[in-house]
N, C-alpha and C positions, 0 to 999 in steps of 0.2 A: 587230766581232770575234765569232766564233762562240763563245758562252758555253759551250755543251755540250762543244765540243772542248777548250776551256781547262780546264773542270772535270775532264774525264777525264785531262788531262795532270797536273794538280795532285793529284787525289785518285783515282788508279786503284784504290786498295785499298778505297775506300768504295763498297759495293754496295747498302746500304739507302737508302731514301728517307725524306724527312721525314714522309710519310704513314704509313709503317710505324712511325716513332718516335711519332707522335701516337696510333696504335692501341695501342702498348705502354703509353702513359701517358694513359689516357682521362680525360675531365673527371670531377672528383669529384662524387659524388652526395650533396649535403649539404642540410640544411634551409634554407629561404629565409632570407636574412640572415646565414647562417653565414659567418664569415671564416676565411681560411687565412693564417696568418702564419708567419714563420720567424726563427730566430736563426742567422746565418751567419758565424761568426768564422773567423779563420785560426789554425791551431795554432802560433802564433809566440811564445808566452810566457804569463805568468800571466793569469788572468781578472781583468779590471779591474772595479771597482765600476760604472763606466759601462756596461760590457758586461752585467753582471748586471741593471742597471737597464733597459737596452734589451730584454733577454730577458724580464724580468718584465712590462714593458709589452706586448710582443708576445704573451706568454702570456695576459695578462688580456683583450686584445682578442679573441683567438681563443676562449678558453673561456667568456667572457661571452656569446658568440653561438652556443654549441654547435658551434664550428668546430674547426679542427685547427691545432696548433702543432708545428712540426718543427725539428729541428736539422740543418743542413747545414754541412759543413766545407769551407771554400774554401781549398784547399791547392795552388793553382796556382803559388805562389811557394815552391818547395822550398828555396831558399837560406836563407830565414828560419825554416824550420820547426824546432821543438824536439822532443826526444825525449819521448814520452808526452804530447804537447800535447793530443791529443784527449781522452784519459782525464782530464787535468787540467780541461779545460772541462766535461766531463760531470759529474765529481765536484763541481766548483764549483757548477753549476746544481742538482744533486740535493741537495747539502748545505743549500741554502736553499729547498728545496721548489718550485723552478721545474721543473714536470714537462712533458715534451714527449711527444707522441703517436707521433711517427715520428722516425727519424733515427739518427745514430751513437750507439752505446752504449759503444764503446771504439775502439781503433785498427782493429780487424778485425770488430767486430760491429755490426749495424744492424737496425732494425725498420721495416717499412713497405713499401708496394707501389710507391713512386715513386723508389726508389733506382736506382743507388748514390747515397748521400747524401754522398759524398766526391767533389769535383770531379775529382781526378786519375784517378778510375775511370770518368769519363764522356767520355773523349777522342773515342771514335767518334761519340757523339751530337753533340758540337760540330762535328766535321768534316763530319758529314752536312748540318748546316744551312749550314755554310760552302760546301760544294759546291753547294748549291742557290743561294746568293747569287751565286756565280761564274757559274752557268748563266744567271742572270737579269741578268748584267752589273752587279751591285751590289757586287761585291768583286773585288779584283785583287791579284797578288803584287807586293811592293815589295822591290827588291834593294839599296836604299840602305844604304851602310855607316854605321857610327857616326860616322865622320869627315864624311861628306856631310851627315848630319843635324845635326851640330854646326855645320857651316858655314851651313846654312839658318837655324838658331837665331840665329847671330851676325849674319847679314844682317838678320833681322827685328828684332833688338834695336837694331841700328845705325840702322835706318830707322823705329824706333818703330811697327812693325807687329805685329798680333796674332800670337802664337806658334802654331805648329802646321804640320801637313802638309796643305796645301790649295791650291787654285787653281794658280797658276804654280809654286808650291813643290812641288807633288806631281809630282815628276819621272818617276815610274814609272806614272802614271795612264794615259798614252796609249801605252804600249809596244804594239807589234804582237804578234800571236800568235807570229810567227817569232822576234822578239827574245826574248820570254819563253821559248819552247821552247829556244833556244840557251843561255840562262842556266841553265835547269833542267838541260839535258844536261851543262853544265860543272860542275854541282854547287854553284853559287853559293847561299849561304844567303839566304832571303827570309822576310818576314813577309807575312801576308795582311791587306790593308786594306779597310775599307769605302769604297765609292765614294759619299761623302756627297751626298745630294740637297739639302742645306741651302744657303741663300742668306744672305749677310751682312745684307741688309736685313730679313730676316724675324725675327719674335719668336714665342716660344711662351708659353703660359699654362696653368697647371694648378692644381688645388685641392689644397693640402697639408693633411693631417689635423690638423696642429698649427699651422702658420704661416698658413694661409688661402691666399688667391690669391697665386701667385708668377708673375711674368712675367720672361722672360729671353731673350737672343738665341738664335736657332736654332744648332745645331751645324753648322759648315761643314767641320770637320776630317775627313780620311780616317783615322780612328782605326784602330789595330791590332786585329784580331780574333783572329788566331792568331800566336803568337810563332814564332821560327825552329825551335823544337823541336816545333811542332804543338800546343802547349798554349795554351789560350785566355787572353786577358786577363780580368781581373775583369769589365770592362764587358760583354763578349760572353757570358761564361759565366753571369753572373747573369740576363741576359735569357732565355736558353734554359732555364735551370733553373727560374726563377720561372714561366715559361709551362707547362712540362711538369709541374711539381709542383703546379700549380694555385694558386699564391700570389695572393691577392686584395689583400692590403695589405702593402706593403714598409715596415717600421718600422726606421729606422736613424738614425745620428747626422747632425746638420745639416752636417757637413763634406762630405757627399755632395751637397748642393744644387747645387754647381757642376757636378756630373756629370749632373744630371737631364736637360739637353738631349740629351746623348749617349744616355742610357738610353731616353728617350722616342722618340728617332729610331730606335733599334735595334728597339724593339717594333713601330714602324710599318713599317720595311722588312722585318721578318721576318713581318709579317702577323699579329702577336699582339695580343690585347686587352691594353691597358695596365693594370697594377695601380694601385691607389691608393697614393700615397706619403704618408708621415708622417715628417717629419724632427725628431728630438728634439734639443733644445739640450743642450750638455754640462753635467755637474754642476760647479758652480763652488765656489770656496772663497775666504774672506776672505784677502787677502794682507797679512800683518803688515808686510812691508817697504814696500809702496807705499800701503797703506791702501785699495787697490781690490780688485777681484775677479779671479780667474784660474781656469783649468781645474785640476781635480785632477790632480796630476802623479805619474807612476809613480816619478820620481826623488826628488821632494821629500816626498811624502806617503805614509806607510806605509798609511794607510787607503784608498789608491787600489786596493790589491790585495785581492781577495776573501779570500785566505789570511789576511790580517790579522784578519778577523772570526772565523775558526776559531781562530787562535792565542791571541787574548785571550778567546775564549769568549762572543761575543754570540750569544744564541739566534736561530735562523733566523726564528722568529716575530716577534721584535722588529725584525730587519733588514727584513723584508717590510712590517711595519707602518710603519716609517720611510720606506721607499721609496714607499709609497702616499701618505704625507703630502707628499712632495716631487713626486709625480707629479700629484696632483689636490689643489688648494688646499682643497676642501671636505671632504676625508677626515676631518680632525680633528673637525669638527662632526658628521659622520655617526657617527664612532666614539663620541663623547660621548653621542649619542642612542641608539646601539645597542651598548652595552658588551659584550653577550654574543653578538652576531651574528657568524658567521664572516665574515672579511674578503672571502671570495669573493663574498659577496652585495652588496658595495658596487658601485653602478652606475658603474664606471670609464668615463671618456670621454677620448678623445684631445684634444678641443677644449677641455678644461679644464686642459691641461698648459701650463706656463710657456713662453712664446715666447722669453724671454730666457735661460733656464737657471736651474734650481733651485739654491739655495745649500746646500751640504753643511754640516751643523751637528752635530759629534760630541757636543756637550752635549745637543742635542735627542734624539739616538739614545740616549744614556745615560738620559735621563729616561723615554723610551718603554720601554726595556729594563727599567729598575727597576720600572716599573708592571706590566710583563708578569710578571717573575719573582716579584713580590709575590703574584700570583694562584696560584702553584704550591704544591703540597703539599710537606711535608718530604721525603717519599719521592721526589718528582719532582726536587727540588733536589739531593738526595743522588745520585740516579742520574745526573743530567746533569752534575753537578760531577765525579763519578767518571769518567764517560766522557771528559770534557774533560781531566782530570788524567792519565789513562792515556796520552793522546796527547801532552800538553804538559808535564806535571810529575809524572813517575813517583814521586818521593819523597813528594809530597803524596798521590798515589793510595794508596800503601802505608800512609800514616798514616791515611787515611780507612777503609781496609779492615781495619786491625788491630782496631778495635772499631766495627763499623758501627752498633750500637745507640746508642753514645755519640754518633757523628756525626749519626745521625738526630735525636737529642734536641736537639743543637745547632741544626740547621737547622729544628727545630720551634718554636724560641723566637719568640713573637709572630707565628706564621704561622696563618692561618685566621681572624684577627680581621676585624671590619668595616673597619678602617683599618690594614691590615698595614704594617709598616715597609718602607722602600724603600732598604735598604743595599747591595743587590747589583745592579750594572748588567751584569756579565758574569762568567763563571765564574772568570776570573782573580782577581776581587775576593774570592772566598771564601778564598783563601790568607790574606789579612790578616784577613778577617772572623772566622775561627775560631782565629786564631793563639794568643790568650791561653787557650784551652781546652786547648792542648797544651804550652804553655811558660809557666812562671811569669813574671809581668810585672815590668817595671821601674816605678819610681814617680815619674817626673819630672813627671807631670801633676797632682800634688796641688794644690789651690787655694791661691792666693797670699794670700787675704784672712784665712786662719786661721794661727795660729802652730803650730809643730811640737808644742808642748806640748798645745795644744787638740786637735790631730789624734790625738796619742797617747792622750789621754783618751777621745776618741770611740771609737777602735778597741778599747782595753782594756775600756771599758764595754760596747761592743756584743758583745764576745766572751762576756760574762757573760749577756746578755739574748737573744742570738740563739737561735732555736728552729727547727731545720731541719724540724721536723714541721708548722710553721705552714702553713695554707692561705693563698692569696694575699690574701684579705680581712683576715686577721689580721696579716700580715707588716708592712705599712706602719704601721698604728696602733701596733705595738710600737716601731718605729723612731721614730715621731713622739713617743710618750710619753717615750722615752729622751732625745730631743733637748730637750724642754721641761725635763726634770730637770737637764740639763747647761747650761741657760741659753740655748737657741736658740728662736726663734719657731717655732710649729708650722705656720706658713704664710708664704710670702714677703710677702704683703700686710700682715701684722702687723709684720714687720720694716721694711718700707718706711714704715709709718705712724710708727714710733718706733724708729729704728735704735740709739739710745743705750741702749735698754732690753735689748738682746740681744747676744750674741756673733755671731750670724748667724741663719740660718733652717734649717729642716729640709732644704731643698735642698742647703745646704752640707754638712750631715752626711751625706746620702746620697751626695754626690759623693766624700767621703772614703772611704766604704765601697766605692763603685764603683771608685775608683782602686786601692784596696788589693786588691780581688778581680780586677781586669782590667787595670790599668795605664792605663785610658782614662777620659776624662770622658764621652764620648759612646758609649753602647752600647744595645742593646735592653734589654728589661725586666730590671731588676736581680734581682728575686725569682726569675725563671725561670733566670737565669744561675747564681745561687747554688745552686738546686736541681740543675741539671745538673752543676755542679762537685762537689757532694757536701760534706757537713759537714767531713770530715777535711781535704780540700783547702782549703776556705774558711778553716778555722782556721789551717792552715799558712801560707796567704798573709797573713792578718792578722798573724801573728807576724813574718813577713819584713818587712811594711810597718812595723810598730812598730820593729823593729831598724834599718830604713833611716832612720826619722825620728829615732831616738836617736843615730845615728852622727855 
């Protein structure tokens, strides 16, 4: 068949050549060893933590080598697209500090010289390459209906044959030009298929950046390149785009491994240099029902959605630190040895990623986040809590803003020490953390080992000896001396040595004072809390506690 003639029949509107396309998208001029990676999601819903993870890995690979990381939107499936899907993806990446050099900034804005970065805007490009494949006899139109394709699948299943459109099942592969022309003139819908050069007995092998050597059967199927509306399939579009955009390393989920033979074949028939592939295992989670592991689920796990981390207020720095711990197993050791070094300097490597899939551990993220927040100043904690609250808890934001000096002093308690407390894992936690500073407490947590009479005596006596002007070095000795006078050991070790000689120890006394002031047994430094509350409020709370114990 005359390929040139068929190409003109199918693509009379395409006047540009692939050479012109290549000139429009010249090879990138980058330093030796620089890698070009991309994140290429579909705008079909919320950004998944697995997507953020893949984007973060791709960004690290590019920027560690002084390369380029870009955002491409693969929107060829318009039926599944959601409103403002692109903006949601962009906002999700930016909120967690995953910065891209080129690509979409919103539904209508983009940056970079290799666009459009939205596939639906690149229709002419794809069809130009399809026209060339037809000219070379490497692609042909297929007019099979959905019913005919279903019948082929049914026959293959019945005979336990490999599924697909290939060999004797490829009914349109050998149509004559005259037959094709007649069908086109009749207006029959058709897709454009690859005339696969693959053979069932052949196998391919490639080096995967994460998995190592992968060997698979060669693709023999005449896959669809263009759908009936002239829009490309993912398989074809990604090959053309990654070539023209200069992608050197395709980093994606390992669910795409099964498609690798198709993609490698497409690069070959198109005459493109094949990029390196790195297939990331999915983030896993312990399944309480089965005791095994499963993928993080959009349906079952709120933490699967990136929005979850915004809503509860995990700092982006903590999330990225955590992602690095599950991306490279040696990151924790590096961080311990380099506590003040920017994470960007960590020598991230694909070959140190888990081949089986990292296990997501929310408790571990909490620990990392607590450690990070403990390094922040009171001003930083206040500002970031307020920003979170304005978006997620307006009443709490109003409370913080009513007296910002008071709120700053609350967040300044035990902050800046050599070993700061780690009470806050996420900004949502601050609501509980500061609650007793704004509301007088209940007193259910008084210790059980002391009688009500003893606790009343402690509080009534402490009211007479408490001095709000004491500096911290004088405050505890005053409490300890009072404890001894009331019959309590001045240290727990003395009480343990001879418990019958004492009512309790100074720790029991301070717990009574702590619960009277805050309603809690476990709080930051009690002296600092009393200082922030102020003498009048402290005395009022002691009176309320005494009344509670007497009731």
